[in-house]
N, C-alpha and C positions, 0 to 999 in steps of 0.2 A: 235449621233450627228458623223459626218465623222470627223477624224483626217488624216491628210496627214502627213505621218510617213517619215523620213528622212532616207534614206538608212545607214545602218551602216556597216561598214567594220570591223569585229573584227580580232585582231590578233590572229594568229594560235598558237603562245606560248608566254609565258613571260618569257622564259630562258634568254633573253637580258636584261632584268630587274631584276638589283640586289640591294638588300636592304643594304643601308651602316649605319644606325642608325635609332634607335627608342627610342623616348621618352613616358614613360607613366607614367600616373597618376591617383593615386584614385582606382588601380584594386589589392582587396586583400590586400597582405602584402605590396605592394609597393604604396609610396604616392608619389612618383615624382622621376623618374630614367631616365639617357639616358645612352642606351647601344650601344656600337658601335658593328657594326655584321659583321663579315668576312667570308671567306667561310665555313670554320670548326670551331665550337666554343663549347668548353666544360664547363658546370658549375659544378664547385666544391665546398663545403661549409657542413658543418654541418646539420644535421636534422634540417627540418622546417625553415631553413634559407629562402627559397623561390625560390629555384631553381624550382619547378615544377610550380609556382605562374608565373614566366617567360613563360614557355611553355604552362601553362593554357590562358595565355591572348593573344597568337595567335590562340588557339582553339577559345576563345570566339567572336575574331575578324573575324574568319572565320563564327560563329554560326549567327553571326549581321548582316553580309552580305548575308545570306542564304535567299533570299526573295520568294523561289520558295515552300518552305516549308509552307503549310496553316494547322493549323493557326500559324502565327508567333508567335514562342515562343521560343525566343533564349536562355532564361535562366533558361530552364527544367532539366538542368544537375547539376544547382547548385542550385535548389530548388526555390531560392526567390534573387531577386537582392539585397539584405542585406549581401547575403554570397559572392558577388563576390566584391562589393564596399571596400573602406579601411576605416578600424575604425566601420564598418556596417552603415555609415552614409547616409541613402539613399537620402540627400537633395543633396549628391553630385553627380557630373557627373565624368563617367569615360572616361577621353581622351587618345588618341592615336594620336601620329605624327609621319609619318613615311618619312625618306629622302631615295629617291633613285637614282640610278643612270640608265639611258637607254643607251644601245650602239646601234647607228644607223650609218652604214657607217662609222666606224672607228671615229666617235665623241661621245662625252660624255654629254648627257641631264640631267640636274639635274631636278627630280620631285619631289615635296613635297605635300604629303596628311596630313590631319588633319581631325579627328571627334572627337564628341561630344556625349555621348550613356548617358540618364538620364530619368527622367520622364518629359513628355511632352505630353500636350492636354490628359489628363488622362491613358495614358499608356507608357512603358518603352520603350524608341526607338532612333536610330539615329535622331538627331534634329538640329545639326550642322555641316558642314562640310567645308572645304578651300581646294582648287587644285590649286596648282601652278605649270606653266611649261613654259619655255622659257619666254616670257613678259606676258604670259596671268596668271590671278589670277579669279578661279570662287569662289564664297563663297554665300554658303545657309545657311541660319538662318531662321530655322522655314520653312516655306513655301514662302519665297524670295530668290528669286536666283538673284545674282549680279555680273557681269562680267567686269573685269579691263583689260585694255592693256597697258603698261608700254610706249611700242614705241608710241602710241597716246599722251597718257599724257606728253612725252617729246619733242611733235612735237610743233614747232613754229606756231602762229597764221597764217602765208602765208601757210605753209605746208598742215597744215587742210583745209584752202581754197582750196587749189589746190587738194588736195585728195576728199574733199566733191564735187568740180566742177567733177573730173573726175567720179565720181559714178554716179553722177547724170547724165550725160551724158552717161552714160556706156549703151549700147544699152539693153542687158538680165536686166537691171534694171528699163527701163525707166518704167513710169507710170504717170497718168493723171496730167497735169500743175496744175489741181485745188487742187491737194493734196501735190505738192512739199513742202517739208520740206527742211530747210537747219539745219546744226549741230547746227550754231550761235542761230536759233530761237530756237531750243529745250533747248539749254543751258541756254538761258536768261528766257526760260518759257515762250514766245510768243503763244505759241498755248494752247490750254485749252485741259484740259483732254479727255472732251468730244469729241472735234474735232480730237486729238490724237486718240482714239478708232474709232472713223467713219472714218478717213484716213486709217486705217490700215484695216478694215474690207472691205470698198471698193477697197483697192489695192489687198489685196490678194482674191478678189470675193468669198472665203468661209469663214463661220464663223468655228473658230476652237478653241477647248477649251486647257485653260492653267492651271486655277487654280487648282492644286490635290485634288481628293478625299481624304478627311481627315481619311476614314476607310483606306487606303493604305500604308502600309509601304515602303519607297522608299530610295533611294538615287543617288546624282548626278552621281554617278560610273555607274548606270544601267540604266539611263533616258537619252534620245537624249536631247538636247536644244531648239529643237521645241516643244518639250511639256513643257517644262518647263516658257515660256516666252508669249504664245499665250495666248487669251483671248476671251471668246463667249460674245455676247449681254448680256445674261441671267446672266453673272456676272460682269456684269459693276458696281455694287457697290462695288464688292471686289477688281475690278481695281480701282476704287477710293481709296479705304482702302489701298491698296499695292503699289498705285504711281508707278506702272509699264508704263513703256514707249515703243511703239510699234518700229519694226523695217524694215528692207527691206529684200526682199527675192529674192535669185537668182535661178533659174531653180527647183524651190519647196522645194531647201535647204535650210531650214531658219535659219540658224546660218550666214549670211555673213556680217551683222551689227547691233549692238543694242544700244538703248538711254536708260540711267539709269537717274532717277530724281535726281537733285543733292541732294534733301532732304532726298535720303538715304544714301550719301556720305559725309563724316565726313570730307576728304580733299577738300576745296573748287577748287583745281586745277585738280581734278577728275571729268569731267562732261561727253563728249563723250567717250564710250568704243565701239572698232571696233573689231571685232573678226579677231585672223590672218589670217583667210582662206583671208578674202579680202586684207590684206596687202599684202598677196604674190602674188595675182593678179597685184595689182598695184608697189609692192617692192620686185622683185622676188629674187632679190639677198640679200635679208636679213635672209633669213630662207629657209632652205630646210627639209622636211619633206615629209613621201609617202603623195601619192595625195589622200588622205583621211581628213576627219575634224579631225584637232588635238587633240582637246577635246574627242572625242568619243574616238579616237586611244588612247589616254593616260589612260582616265577612265577605258577602257577595259584592258589594260595592268595590270594595280592595281588590278581590281577587280578579272581577272584572278589569279592574283598572291595570293590573301585572298583566293579564291574558291580550289585553288589547293594544301593548305596546309594539310600536313598529320602529324597526332599526334598519337605515338602508345607508350604505355603502358608496362608492361610486360604481356606476353600472359595469358591469361586463357586457361590452358592446357587442363582442364576437358571439355569444351567447343570444343576446337579446336579440340580433339579427336573423338566428336561425329559425325556420318557421316551426310552429307547435302545435301539436295535440289542443283540439278545444277543451277535452276532459284532462282532469288533472289538479295540481294545487294551485288554489285562486288566493292563497295568502300571499302579498307580495314577498318575495324572498328579499335577502339584503345586498345584493348585486341584481336585482330585477330582473332577473333571466326570465321569468314567467310573465312579462310584463304584456307581451302580445297577445297570449292568452287572456291576459286579467281585461286587458283593454275589448278585447272580441266579446267577451262574456257579456262585459258590462254593457255593451252595445246591442246586444242582444237582448238585453233584460228589461234596458229603458228606451232602446229604440234610436238613441243618441249619444253623444259622449259627455262628459259633466261641461257646465257652462265654463268652468275656469279652464277648461283645454280649449274649448271653440274660441273663447277669448284670446287665449295665447297664440293659436294658430292663426287668427286673423291680424293681430297687433304685433308678435315677435315676429312671424314668418311670410309675411306679407301675403297674408292671405289664404294662403295653402289650406287645402285638405286633407282627411286621412281617412282610408277605407280599408276594405280588408277581401283577400282572395284565399283562394284553396288550391293546394299542390293536390297533383293525379292520386295520392294517397292519404288525402284527407286531411294536412296539415293544413294550419291557417298563417298567412303573414300579412304584415301593414303594407300598404300602398299610400304612397303621396301623390296626390293630384295637382298639377300645377300649368299653367299655362297649356290648357288642353293636353296636358303629357300626363303619363303615369310613370311612377319612381319606385321600383322596388328596395328593399331594405337594405342592401349593400351599396344604395346610391344614397340612402338617406344621412342625414347629419350628426355628430354625437350630441350635439346641443337639442335637436329635437327628441332625443331620446331621453336624454338626462330630465328636460323638462316633463315629459310625459310621467317618468319616472316619480318625480317630486310630486307632481299634480295627482297619480294616482296614489301615493302615499297618503296626502293630504286628504283624498275623498274616503279613504278607508279608516282614517286615524279616529281615536275615538278617545284616546285618553294622553299618549305621550308620544309625539314622533323624534326619532332620533336621528341625525344625518351627519354624517360624517363628511368633512370638507366640501363644502356646498358650492365652493366656486367653481370647482372645475368643470370645465367645457361651457360655462356661461359667461354671459359678458355683462356690462353694468346693467343694462334697462330689462334685462330678463332677471337678474338678481333683486333686482327694485320691486318686481314684479311680484315674484316668489314671496319675498318678506312682507310685501303689502296682505299678500293672500293668507300667507301663516297669520299675520294680526287679526284679520278678518274672521278666522275660523272660530267660531265658539265650541267650548268644551273641550278643546285640544291644547296641551302644553309643547313646548319644543325646547329640545336642548340640541345646538348646532355647533359643529367645530368647524374652525375655519383658521388660514392662515393669509386671508385676504384681506389687505387694507381698503379695498371697495367696500368690501361687508361691514368691517367696522366703521367706515363713514356712514352707511347707509342706517345705521339705527342708531337708537338712544343711550348714551352713557349708563345708565341703569340697566341695562339688558347685557352688558358685557359683564364675563365672569374670567378674570386672569388667571392663567394656570401656570404654576412652576414648582420646582423641585427643590425641597429646603436641603440642608448641609447632609442629612441622612438619605437621601435620593428618595425620599417620600412627597406624593403630591399634595399641593395645597392650592385652594380655592379662593381668589379674593376679589372683590366686589368694590365698586367704587360708595365711598360712604354716602358722599352728598353729590349727587350728580346734578341737581339743579345749579348747586354752587361752582361746580367745576363747568357745566356748559358756560354759564355766565364768565368765568375767568377765560377759558380759551378762546371765547367768540373775542372778547376785550384784545385778546394777545395775537388773534389771527393764527390761531392753531387748530389745525383738522382734529378728527378723534384719531385717525390712523396715526397721524405724527404725535401726538398725546402718547398713543399706547407706546410705538417704537422709540421713543425717550423715555420712555418709562414716567412721563408725569403722572398718567393715571394712577400706577402705583404709589408714588410718592405723594398724591393728593388723596 
């Protein structure tokens, strides 16, 4: 069965999308917590307080939105769902709510996305989603997708009738008078579901599929709306069951206007749902966004943000030192096992290493340089050149590999870089250099865990997130409320950031 695809314009980057806040429910030790996210976020706390669990939540998000891997097994790194859900209660859903800001033409647009992941239709998957942006809200509950428009909801009866008249008479939207429907007809339920189905099929001229194959894992973030609410004759019974109502089409773009049966809407005032695309046609001064569908643009921004998350643990130095084939995975692994392969491919592609790495070699490692050699069976490895000598991986320091790992992670970061225990294998000057590089990287946010007082002394008080467990062993996250005032107090008293953290002055203030 053929499906007319809606052209998708994918944003080239997510760097203009900034995560401002996240609410996490029922993930590992986090029962219910809201965390404000800035550019640089340093997690400090005792062992087993839940610092790494926050990092792993974002790793979990990246995994559950990776639909390309087959079979879909997002929980494999944790063995089972009971090992990621709070209190090992498999009846609970893991819930994430993200609050973004998108910066477009000096305007700030708030975007909110929420998901529920749990047991649904015989397996663990995303089964509920809610996306809000501008005046549009898209809700998916199981296999039912509903779209709301606050602009239409606030329109007077006269405005709706004028808009209806304009749309009906708009040349690209003309169709046989035999099948003309008005918003009022739909709202009052004058058109039977059978006739609605016939009307839609007659108007579109082709049978199109909408009801998802329930063997597929999907999300509203990676699915064009034309696939969400069209239906074929063979699924007529499903249409009756889901009570979806057809919509108009404009130049094969099937997201111009949607009607939703009032039975699906809790608020009686919300009946007719019109996509912002059509509102921009007739109310051009209300909203200005790129000339693409706002839903697809927004959903792909969020999906790209999730896909571009990078998580780095302490490197596996034994595996890093082993020669690697040049072909293979070029996404930096959690323990940087494929670091040498990535470095060589980057060198071959650009003819040199990133400036940050060259600077680090010059100033942190006394001007050494690195190159590459190949084994007889075609594997490659790093060599270090120093004082006219060459040194192979077994002779190289752990600190060199740690610096290279962090800087490669920084080079490939496009949204969120997660680092667990950044201080391992690094001395003061190296930590200062890395933190400065992070601050200077545009379009990337950082979540970093540490036990090191050196790291705490290198950062601003507003960048600290204190992590602790409450009496129920649930993880809580605390930020300094007035960092500038606290900074003045500590300076006056001669107390360092790390001492204030150790003595709990940070939490008290």
